[in-house]
C-alpha positions in Angstrom: 146.2 32.7 -108.6 145.2 36.1 -110.0 142.6 35.9 -112.7 143.1 38.4 -115.6 140.2 40.6 -116.5 138.3 38.7 -119.3 135.9 41.4 -120.4 136.4 44.5 -122.5 136.8 48.1 -121.4 135.7 50.8 -123.8 135.2 54.5 -123.5 131.8 54.1 -121.9 129.8 51.3 -120.2 127.8 50.9 -123.3 130.9 50.1 -125.3 132.4 47.8 -122.6 131.8 44.1 -121.6 131.8 43.2 -117.9 133.5 40.2 -116.5 133.6 38.6 -113.1 136.3 36.3 -111.8 135.4 32.6 -111.6 134.5 31.5 -108.1 136.2 28.3 -106.9 133.7 25.5 -106.6 134.2 21.9 -105.4 133.0 19.1 -107.6 129.3 18.4 -107.5 128.4 16.2 -104.5 131.8 16.7 -102.8 131.5 15.5 -99.2 132.0 17.5 -96.1 135.0 16.2 -94.2 135.0 15.9 -90.4 138.2 14.7 -88.7 137.8 13.9 -85.0 141.1 13.6 -83.2 141.4 12.1 -79.7 144.5 12.6 -77.5 146.2 9.7 -75.8 143.4 7.2 -76.8 144.7 3.7 -76.8 144.0 0.9 -79.3 141.5 -0.8 -77.1 139.8 2.1 -75.4 136.7 2.3 -77.6 133.9 -0.1 -77.0 134.0 -1.2 -80.7 137.7 -2.0 -80.2 137.3 -4.1 -77.1 136.8 -1.9 -74.0 134.0 -1.9 -71.4 133.9 1.9 -71.4 130.6 3.1 -72.9 131.2 4.8 -76.2 127.8 4.2 -77.8 127.9 7.1 -80.2 131.4 6.2 -81.6 130.4 2.5 -81.8 127.4 3.6 -83.9 129.8 5.3 -86.3 131.8 2.1 -86.5 128.7 0.1 -87.1 127.8 2.3 -90.1 131.4 2.6 -91.3 134.8 0.9 -91.3 137.2 0.1 -88.5 140.9 -0.2 -89.2 143.1 -2.5 -87.1 146.5 -1.7 -88.6 146.4 2.1 -88.5 149.5 3.9 -87.2 150.5 7.3 -85.9 153.8 8.9 -84.8 153.7 8.1 -81.0 153.4 11.8 -80.0 150.8 14.6 -80.4 152.4 17.5 -82.4 154.2 15.2 -84.9 150.9 13.2 -85.6 149.0 16.5 -86.0 151.6 17.8 -88.5 151.5 14.5 -90.5 147.7 14.4 -90.4 147.2 17.9 -91.8 150.0 17.8 -94.4 150.2 14.2 -95.6 154.0 14.3 -95.1 156.2 12.6 -92.6 156.7 14.7 -89.5 160.5 15.0 -89.6 160.2 16.3 -93.2 157.9 19.2 -92.2 160.0 20.2 -89.1 158.0 18.6 -86.3 160.3 15.8 -85.1 159.0 16.3 -81.6 156.7 18.8 -80.0 155.9 22.3 -81.2 157.7 23.5 -77.9 161.1 22.4 -79.3 163.5 24.1 -81.7 166.9 22.4 -82.0 168.4 24.4 -84.8 168.0 21.4 -87.3 165.5 21.3 -90.1 163.6 18.3 -88.7 162.9 20.1 -85.4 161.8 23.7 -85.8 158.6 23.6 -83.8 156.8 24.8 -86.9 155.2 23.1 -90.0 157.2 24.0 -93.1 155.4 26.3 -95.5 156.5 23.8 -98.2 154.1 21.4 -96.6 150.7 22.9 -97.2 147.9 21.8 -94.8 144.8 20.1 -95.9 142.9 23.3 -95.1 145.3 25.3 -97.4 144.5 22.8 -100.2 140.8 22.6 -99.7 139.9 26.3 -99.2 141.0 27.3 -102.7 138.6 24.7 -104.2 135.6 26.1 -102.3 135.6 24.5 -98.9 134.9 26.3 -95.6 137.7 25.3 -93.2 137.2 25.2 -89.4 139.5 23.9 -86.6 138.1 23.5 -83.0 140.2 22.2 -80.1 143.8 21.5 -79.5 146.3 23.0 -82.0 149.8 22.5 -80.6 151.5 23.3 -83.9 152.7 26.8 -83.0 156.0 27.4 -81.1 154.7 28.3 -77.6 157.1 31.3 -77.5 155.1 32.7 -80.4 151.7 32.5 -78.6 151.7 36.0 -77.2 149.7 39.0 -78.4 152.8 40.0 -80.4 152.8 36.8 -82.4 154.1 36.1 -85.0 150.9 34.5 -86.2 152.2 32.7 -89.3 151.9 29.3 -87.6 148.5 29.9 -86.0 145.5 28.2 -87.5 144.2 31.1 -89.4 147.5 31.5 -91.2 147.6 27.8 -92.1 144.4 27.7 -94.2 141.6 27.7 -91.6 138.8 30.3 -91.8 137.9 30.0 -88.1 139.6 28.7 -84.9 138.4 28.1 -81.4 140.4 26.1 -78.9 143.7 25.9 -77.1 147.3 26.2 -78.4 149.2 24.2 -75.8 149.6 20.4 -75.4 146.9 20.2 -72.8 144.7 22.4 -70.7 142.3 22.2 -67.7 139.0 21.0 -69.0 137.1 23.1 -66.5 139.3 26.2 -66.7 141.0 26.1 -70.1 143.3 28.6 -71.7 141.1 29.5 -74.7 141.7 31.3 -78.0 139.2 32.5 -80.6 140.8 33.0 -84.0 144.0 35.1 -83.1 143.2 36.2 -79.6 142.8 34.8 -76.1 139.4 34.7 -74.5 137.9 33.7 -71.2 135.6 30.6 -71.0 132.0 31.5 -71.5 131.0 29.9 -68.2 132.5 28.8 -64.9 132.8 25.2 -63.6 130.1 26.1 -61.1 127.8 27.1 -63.9 128.4 23.7 -65.5 131.2 24.5 -67.9 133.3 21.7 -69.5 135.6 22.2 -72.5 134.5 19.2 -74.5 130.9 20.5 -74.5 132.1 24.0 -75.4 134.1 22.7 -78.3 131.2 20.9 -79.8 128.9 23.9 -79.2 131.4 26.0 -81.2 131.8 23.3 -84.0 128.0 23.1 -84.3 127.8 26.9 -84.4 130.4 27.2 -87.2 128.7 24.6 -89.3 125.2 26.0 -88.6 126.2 29.5 -89.7 128.0 28.3 -92.8 125.2 26.0 -94.0 122.6 28.6 -93.3 124.5 31.1 -95.5 125.7 28.8 -98.4 124.2 25.3 -98.0 125.8 24.0 -101.1 129.3 24.8 -99.9 131.1 21.8 -98.2 133.1 22.2 -95.0 136.3 20.7 -93.6 136.0 20.6 -89.8 139.0 19.5 -87.7 137.8 18.7 -84.2 140.7 18.0 -81.9 139.5 17.3 -78.3 141.5 17.7 -75.2 140.2 14.3 -74.3 141.5 11.9 -73.3 144.8 13.6 -72.4 145.4 14.4 -68.8 144.0 16.0 -66.7 141.2 13.4 -66.8 138.2 15.5 -65.9 134.5 15.0 -66.4 131.1 16.1 -64.9 130.5 14.4 -61.6 127.6 12.3 -62.9 129.9 10.6 -65.4 132.6 10.0 -62.7 129.9 8.4 -60.4 128.7 6.2 -63.2 132.0 4.3 -63.3 132.3 3.6 -59.5 133.3 0.0 -59.1 133.5 -0.8 -62.8 137.2 -1.7 -62.7 137.5 -3.3 -59.3 138.8 -6.6 -60.8 142.1 -4.8 -61.5 144.2 -4.1 -64.5 145.3 -7.7 -65.1 141.8 -9.2 -65.3 140.4 -6.2 -67.1 143.1 -6.4 -69.8 142.3 -10.1 -70.3 138.6 -9.3 -70.6 139.2 -6.6 -73.2 141.5 -8.9 -75.1 138.9 -11.7 -75.3 136.4 -9.1 -76.6 138.8 -8.0 -79.2 139.1 -11.5 -80.5 135.4 -11.9 -80.5 134.9 -8.7 -82.4 137.5 -9.6 -85.0 139.7 -6.7 -84.1 142.7 -9.0 -83.5 143.3 -12.4 -85.0 142.2 -15.4 -82.9 145.8 -16.6 -82.5 147.0 -13.2 -81.1 149.1 -13.3 -77.9 148.5 -10.9 -75.1 151.7 -9.0 -74.6 153.3 -9.5 -71.1 153.2 -6.7 -68.6 155.3 -3.7 -69.5 158.4 -3.2 -67.3 157.4 -1.5 -64.0 153.8 -2.7 -64.1 153.2 -4.7 -61.0 150.7 -7.6 -60.7 147.4 -6.1 -59.5 147.0 -8.6 -56.6 150.3 -7.5 -55.1 149.4 -3.9 -54.7 148.7 -2.3 -51.3 145.0 -1.5 -50.7 145.5 2.3 -50.9 147.4 2.0 -54.1 144.6 -0.1 -55.6 142.0 2.4 -54.4 143.9 5.3 -56.0 144.5 3.5 -59.2 140.8 2.6 -59.5 139.7 6.2 -58.9 142.1 7.4 -61.6 140.9 4.8 -64.1 137.2 5.7 -63.4 138.0 9.4 -64.1 139.6 8.4 -67.4 136.5 6.3 -68.4 134.2 9.1 -67.4 136.2 11.5 -69.5 135.9 9.3 -72.6 132.3 8.5 -72.1 131.4 12.2 -71.7 133.4 13.0 -74.9 131.5 10.3 -76.7 128.2 12.0 -75.7 129.5 15.3 -77.3 130.4 13.5 -80.5 126.8 12.2 -80.5 125.5 15.7 -80.2 127.5 16.8 -83.2 126.5 13.8 -85.4 122.9 14.3 -84.4 123.1 17.9 -85.5 124.6 16.8 -88.9 121.8 14.3 -89.3 119.2 17.0 -88.4 120.4 19.3 -91.1 120.7 16.5 -93.7 124.5 16.5 -93.9 125.5 13.3 -92.1 125.3 10.9 -95.0 127.5 13.1 -97.1 130.1 13.8 -94.4 133.2 11.7 -94.4 134.0 11.3 -90.7 137.5 10.2 -89.8 137.9 9.4 -86.0 141.3 8.6 -84.6 143.9 9.1 -81.9 147.2 10.9 -82.1 149.1 8.1 -80.3 148.6 5.3 -77.9 147.7 5.5 -74.2 150.0 7.6 -72.1 152.8 6.4 -69.7 153.1 9.9 -68.3 151.2 9.1 -65.1 154.1 6.9 -63.9 153.8 3.7 -62.0 151.4 5.0 -59.3 149.3 7.7 -61.1 149.0 11.3 -60.2 146.2 13.3 -58.4 147.9 16.7 -58.9 150.6 16.9 -61.5 152.1 20.1 -60.0 152.5 18.6 -56.6 154.0 15.6 -58.1 156.5 17.5 -60.3 157.4 20.0 -57.6 158.4 17.0 -55.4 155.7 17.7 -52.8 154.7 14.2 -51.4 151.2 13.5 -50.3 150.6 11.2 -47.3 148.2 8.3 -47.5 145.9 10.3 -45.3 146.0 13.3 -47.7 145.4 11.0 -50.7 142.5 9.4 -49.0 141.0 12.8 -48.2 141.3 13.9 -51.8 139.9 10.7 -53.5 136.5 12.3 -54.2 138.2 15.2 -55.9 139.5 12.9 -58.7 138.0 13.7 -62.0 136.6 17.1 -60.9 137.9 20.7 -61.2 140.1 20.3 -58.1 142.2 17.6 -59.5 144.8 17.3 -62.2 145.0 13.5 -62.6 146.6 10.9 -64.8 146.4 7.1 -64.4 149.2 4.7 -63.7 151.1 2.5 -66.2 149.0 -0.5 -65.5 145.8 1.1 -66.8 147.7 2.7 -69.7 148.7 -0.8 -70.9 145.1 -1.9 -70.6 144.2 0.9 -73.0 146.8 -0.4 -75.4 145.7 -4.1 -75.3 147.1 -6.3 -76.7 150.2 -4.3 -77.5 153.5 -3.5 -75.8 154.6 -0.2 -74.3 153.0 3.2 -74.6 152.8 6.7 -76.2 156.3 8.0 -77.0 157.4 4.4 -78.0 157.6 2.9 -81.5 156.3 -0.5 -80.4 152.6 -1.1 -81.0 151.4 0.5 -77.8 152.7 3.9 -79.0 151.8 3.9 -82.6 149.0 1.4 -83.3 145.8 3.2 -82.8 142.0 2.9 -83.5 140.7 4.6 -86.7 137.1 4.7 -87.9 135.8 6.1 -91.2 132.1 6.7 -91.5 130.6 8.0 -94.8 127.3 6.5 -95.9 127.5 8.0 -99.3 131.0 6.6 -100.0 131.4 3.5 -97.8 129.1 0.6 -98.7 130.5 -2.0 -96.4 128.9 -0.8 -93.1 130.4 -2.4 -90.1 133.4 -3.7 -92.0 136.9 -4.2 -90.6 140.0 -3.5 -92.6 143.4 -4.9 -91.8 145.6 -3.1 -94.3 148.6 -1.3 -92.9 148.2 2.5 -93.0 149.6 5.6 -91.4 148.5 9.0 -90.4 150.2 10.5 -93.4 147.6 8.7 -95.5 144.6 10.8 -94.3 145.3 14.0 -96.3 145.8 12.1 -99.6 142.6 10.1 -98.9 140.6 13.3 -98.5 142.2 14.9 -101.6 141.4 11.7 -103.5 137.7 11.6 -102.7 137.3 15.3 -103.2 139.1 15.2 -106.5 141.9 17.6 -105.8 145.4 17.2 -107.1 148.0 18.2 -104.6 149.1 21.7 -105.7 152.7 22.4 -106.8 152.6 25.7 -104.9 150.7 26.9 -101.8 150.7 30.6 -101.1 153.5 31.0 -103.6 155.7 28.4 -101.9 156.9 25.3 -103.9 155.6 22.1 -102.2 157.3 18.9 -101.3 155.6 15.7 -102.5 152.8 14.1 -100.5 154.3 11.1 -98.7 151.1 9.3 -97.8 148.9 6.9 -99.8 145.1 7.2 -100.3 143.2 4.5 -98.5 140.0 5.1 -100.5 140.7 1.8 -102.2 139.8 0.1 -98.9 136.2 1.5 -99.0 134.5 -1.1 -101.2 133.3 -4.4 -99.7 135.6 -6.4 -101.9 138.7 -4.5 -100.6 138.7 -6.3 -97.3 141.0 -9.0 -98.6 143.2 -6.7 -100.7 146.9 -6.2 -99.6 148.0 -2.8 -98.4 149.1 -0.3 -101.1 151.5 1.2 -98.5 155.0 -0.1 -99.3 156.9 1.0 -96.1 156.8 3.4 -93.2 159.6 4.4 -90.8 159.1 5.6 -87.2 161.3 7.6 -84.8 160.5 9.3 -81.5 162.9 10.2 -78.7 165.5 7.9 -80.3 163.1 4.9 -80.4 163.0 3.7 -83.9 160.9 1.4 -86.1 160.3 0.4 -89.7 157.5 -1.5 -91.4 157.7 -3.1 -94.8 155.5 -5.7 -96.4 154.2 -7.2 -93.2 157.5 -7.1 -91.3 158.5 -4.7 -88.6 161.9 -4.0 -87.0 161.8 -1.9 -83.8 164.1 -0.8 -81.0 163.5 0.8 -77.6 166.2 3.4 -76.9 167.1 4.3 -73.3 167.8 8.1 -73.2 171.4 8.9 -72.9 172.7 5.5 -74.1 174.7 5.1 -77.3 172.4 4.5 -80.3 174.7 1.7 -81.5 174.0 -0.2 -78.3 170.3 -0.4 -79.0 168.9 -3.9 -79.5 166.7 -4.3 -82.5 163.7 -6.6 -82.5 162.1 -8.2 -85.6 158.5 -9.2 -85.9 156.4 -10.6 -88.7 153.2 -8.6 -87.9 151.0 -10.6 -90.3 151.4 -13.6 -88.0 152.2 -11.7 -84.8 149.8 -8.8 -84.1 151.1 -7.9 -80.7 154.9 -8.2 -81.3 155.4 -11.1 -79.0 157.7 -13.4 -81.1 161.0 -11.7 -81.7 162.6 -13.3 -84.8 165.8 -11.2 -84.7 168.1 -14.2 -83.9 166.3 -16.6 -86.2 166.4 -14.3 -89.2 169.4 -11.9 -88.9 169.5 -11.3 -92.6 165.9 -9.9 -92.6 166.7 -7.8 -89.6 169.8 -6.3 -91.3 167.7 -5.6 -94.4 165.1 -3.8 -92.3 167.7 -1.8 -90.4 169.3 -0.7 -93.6 165.8 0.3 -94.9 165.3 2.4 -91.8 168.5 4.4 -92.4 167.5 4.9 -96.0 164.0 6.1 -95.1 165.4 8.3 -92.3 167.8 10.0 -94.7 165.1 10.4 -97.3 162.6 12.0 -94.9 165.0 14.1 -92.8 164.9 12.1 -89.5 168.6 12.8 -88.9 170.4 13.7 -86.7 169.2 11.3 -84.1 168.5 13.2 -80.9 167.5 11.7 -77.5 167.8 14.8 -75.4 164.9 15.4 -72.9 165.2 18.2 -70.4 167.4 20.3 -72.6 164.7 20.5 -75.2 162.6 22.7 -73.0 165.1 25.6 -72.6 164.0 28.8 -74.3 165.4 29.0 -77.9 168.2 31.5 -78.5 166.2 33.3 -81.1 165.8 37.1 -80.7 162.4 38.7 -80.3 161.0 36.0 -78.0 159.4 36.9 -74.6 161.3 34.5 -72.3 164.8 35.6 -73.1 165.0 38.4 -70.5 164.9 39.1 -66.7 162.9 42.3 -66.8 159.3 42.6 -68.1 157.3 45.8 -68.4 153.6 45.3 -68.9 150.8 47.9 -69.6 147.7 46.3 -68.1 145.1 45.2 -69.0 147.0 43.0 -71.5 145.9 39.9 -73.3 146.3 36.6 -71.4 149.9 35.3 -71.6 150.6 31.6 -71.8 153.1 30.1 -69.4 155.8 30.1 -72.1 155.6 33.9 -72.7 154.8 35.2 -69.2 157.5 36.0 -66.6 158.9 32.8 -65.2 158.4 33.3 -61.4 159.0 29.8 -60.2 162.0 28.9 -58.0 163.3 32.4 -57.7 163.2 35.7 -56.0 161.5 38.6 -57.8 160.0 42.0 -57.4 156.8 43.0 -59.0 155.9 46.7 -58.8 152.9 48.6 -60.3 152.1 52.2 -60.7 148.4 52.4 -59.9 145.8 55.2 -59.8 142.6 54.9 -57.7 140.3 57.8 -58.0 138.4 56.9 -54.8 138.5 54.4 -51.9 137.0 51.0 -52.5 138.4 50.6 -56.0 139.9 47.1 -56.2 140.9 44.4 -58.5 143.7 42.1 -59.6 147.1 43.6 -60.5 148.3 40.2 -61.8 147.5 36.6 -61.4 149.4 33.5 -62.3 147.9 30.0 -62.2 144.5 28.7 -61.2 142.4 28.1 -58.1 144.4 24.9 -57.5 147.8 26.7 -57.2 149.4 30.0 -58.3 150.0 33.5 -57.0 147.9 36.7 -57.1 148.6 40.3 -56.4 145.6 42.5 -55.9 143.8 45.3 -53.9 140.7 44.2 -51.9 138.9 46.3 -49.3 141.6 49.0 -49.9 144.3 46.6 -48.6 147.2 45.4 -50.8 147.4 41.6 -50.8 149.7 39.0 -52.2 148.3 35.5 -52.1 150.7 32.5 -52.6 148.2 29.7 -53.3 150.1 26.5 -52.4 147.6 23.9 -53.6 144.6 25.6 -52.0 146.6 26.6 -48.8 146.6 30.4 -49.1 149.6 32.3 -47.7 148.7 36.0 -47.8 150.8 39.1 -47.2 148.2 41.8 -46.3 149.1 45.5 -45.9 148.6 47.0 -42.5 147.4 50.2 -44.1 145.1 51.1 -47.0 146.3 51.8 -50.4 146.0 55.6 -50.8 143.7 57.2 -53.4 145.3 58.9 -56.3 148.6 57.7 -57.7 150.8 55.3 -55.8 153.3 52.5 -56.4 152.5 49.1 -55.0 154.9 46.2 -55.0 155.5 42.7 -53.8 159.0 41.5 -53.0 159.4 37.8 -53.0 162.6 36.3 -51.5 163.6 32.7 -51.9 165.8 31.3 -49.2 166.5 27.6 -49.6 163.2 25.9 -50.2 161.2 28.5 -48.4 160.1 32.0 -49.3 159.0 35.3 -47.9 156.6 37.7 -49.6 156.5 41.4 -48.5 154.0 43.9 -49.8 155.0 47.6 -50.1 153.2 50.8 -50.7 155.3 53.7 -52.1 158.4 51.9 -51.1 157.4 51.2 -47.5 157.0 47.6 -46.3 153.6 47.1 -44.8 152.9 43.3 -44.6 154.6 40.0 -45.1 154.1 36.3 -45.0 156.3 33.2 -44.8 155.8 30.6 -47.6 156.8 27.1 -46.5 157.5 25.8 -50.0 158.6 27.7 -53.1 157.3 26.0 -56.2 159.8 25.2 -58.9 157.0 25.7 -61.5 153.9 27.6 -60.4 151.4 26.5 -63.0 151.0 25.5 -66.6 148.4 28.2 -67.0 149.8 31.6 -67.8 149.4 35.1 -66.4 146.8 37.8 -66.5 147.6 41.4 -65.8 144.9 43.8 -64.7 142.4 41.0 -64.1 142.3 37.3 -63.2 140.6 35.3 -66.0 139.4 31.7 -65.8 139.8 30.1 -62.4 140.4 32.6 -59.7 143.8 32.1 -58.0 142.7 33.6 -54.7 139.7 32.7 -52.6 139.2 36.4 -51.8 137.4 37.2 -55.0 135.6 35.8 -58.1 137.1 36.0 -61.5 137.7 38.1 -63.5 138.2 40.6 -60.7 139.2 43.4 -63.1 141.1 46.3 -61.7 138.8 49.2 -61.3 141.4 51.9 -61.4 144.3 52.4 -63.8 147.6 50.5 -63.8 150.0 52.6 -65.7 152.6 49.9 -65.9 153.6 46.7 -64.1 157.3 45.8 -63.9 158.8 42.4 -63.0 162.5 42.3 -62.0 163.8 38.8 -61.8 167.5 38.3 -60.8 169.3 35.4 -62.4 168.6 32.2 -60.5 171.4 30.2 -58.9 172.7 27.4 -61.0 171.0 24.8 -58.8 167.7 26.7 -58.8 167.9 27.2 -62.5 168.6 23.5 -63.1 165.8 22.5 -60.7 163.4 24.8 -62.4 164.3 23.5 -65.9 164.1 19.9 -64.8 160.6 20.6 -63.3 159.4 22.5 -66.4 160.7 19.7 -68.6 158.9 17.1 -66.4 155.6 19.0 -66.5 156.0 19.6 -70.2 156.5 15.9 -70.9 153.2 15.3 -69.0 151.5 17.7 -71.3 152.5 16.1 -74.6 
């Protein structure tokens, strides 16, 4: 709000009275706020919630704070993040599903409505510094190019600083990184010891250090959203080695052990039942030896990833303690949904092999076992281990049963929480975090943010749960509805109705279940037949809440959701691209889609002298991708098929001065042929045995190869030493089958990146 001049202006300074606008100040003693968000962390994964994975630093926060056993999220990442930052239900703000989707309906725009201001937009005007570090995933991916628009990037939604990645997931050793509004390369390589979780905490500490050095009395809001523990599960080798043999008992016995620990800790009531195996989870003892070996390695990688992240959280809290800010920092640590089912029944070593339908023999799997968890793997664990992570609950992320939406949540604030080590059982939801912060800071939700009228806050403050006497108090939450992919649920006064929806089936055929959660923590005793009147009441309430909060129309589409939106001015709605290298890194959603098709890429280059070399373009990583470059005066196209390099090399040097170099890629059936050309003359070719339907989730660099070098001929960034006047991609329309196969693969990969 503009402040009117409060002084007096006369003819001269001597006749005038100066005035300065009032600076926004938070209330005296207002705490710092640190929200730590994990990705795909299940209810039981933390040591203080029952697991045998070492999370000593997080457990220490729990010992000094509160653990919540009845905290719920939305079952998916982008919706949870939207609800967390706004205090509103995710359908209401336009984030029914992922930020990658836009269906043409208000509940699924891929953006957070401006009528739902973020916590940062509400705290900054009252004197808070606002920082976000890590995963964002609240911007339509087609809007992540250098052309923007930037109105849904972090700096346009109330944050002063941003460092992290915009997509649903990224490689932890070679991430796609952004600083504020522009892409950057990682500061180090994997060989130099780089890991994203360490980098994120380095950046978080740096932001806080600089702010507290400049204005120590100013509080901060830091939103730290790790890539952990989303796939790919990657950690330093020492952490991977630490967990060798820890889970050899198998997922059935490990789940029982964690369940018994939960009861001993008081995380679940002593009469809780352990939910039966989810559909498709086989008894551990019946698995073939190789399948067991693979599953164990994948679980060890996950545990290493979580343990390593815990150590980084310890570095951050130690820093806050060192500068005297820990006691007056309210730390909220939580997950965005339950453990993920996206690894399938067997688990995955390399997601892109898996989704491109390239099978690996048992011999190949055996040879790659030691890669699991490191920079040469893109792993996710199987369903059996995911259910262990959700102990004692049913199902997984994406589902509205407990395994998808019931998550751990810790609040640590020594100056504001007196009941250190306490456990709280009141029902609460991710929409309740923003009103809690506003409550303890003393901020009334504004009627307008940036000139836009605001919808009401939907959540309820849980500050009432902080005193020791609150442990027996009933929840002040009245009801909460859930919907994800057509799965639905509703909670009200201790009761829950829920239905699992098979995609493509009529919604009216779904079978609703009814549970009295106060007596049935793990949703094992379905009361639908015994109490049909209560079930009808709950279903009617679901429809009422769904209408109130914009959950309709119900939509269970999957692959169709990943098609480019029909909006104008988006990068993916054309078959010809003209680039002027060097250009900023382009994410996969805004770069030319070269998978499963023929294409021609031609570049007008100028080399003043022999020996000038560098990358013309590169798509992907060292694990798989394609690169077009000049090396040793030769023109080379490298099709990296999972570290098997198929190279078309020119039989003559690229001339000095101006020339046009090109690669023509022809797809014939499932195979391909790449031909390199200099000034229109073919001069080298290579046969490619398998054309990938989707090359990589990492995008394209033009004029250099940032991050992980695609080719083994050079080291990144391998910047082109001459001039590239322009780079043109011509991509004829794919056949209907190739287009359908590509979209199906892109959808499958995208689902694995939620």
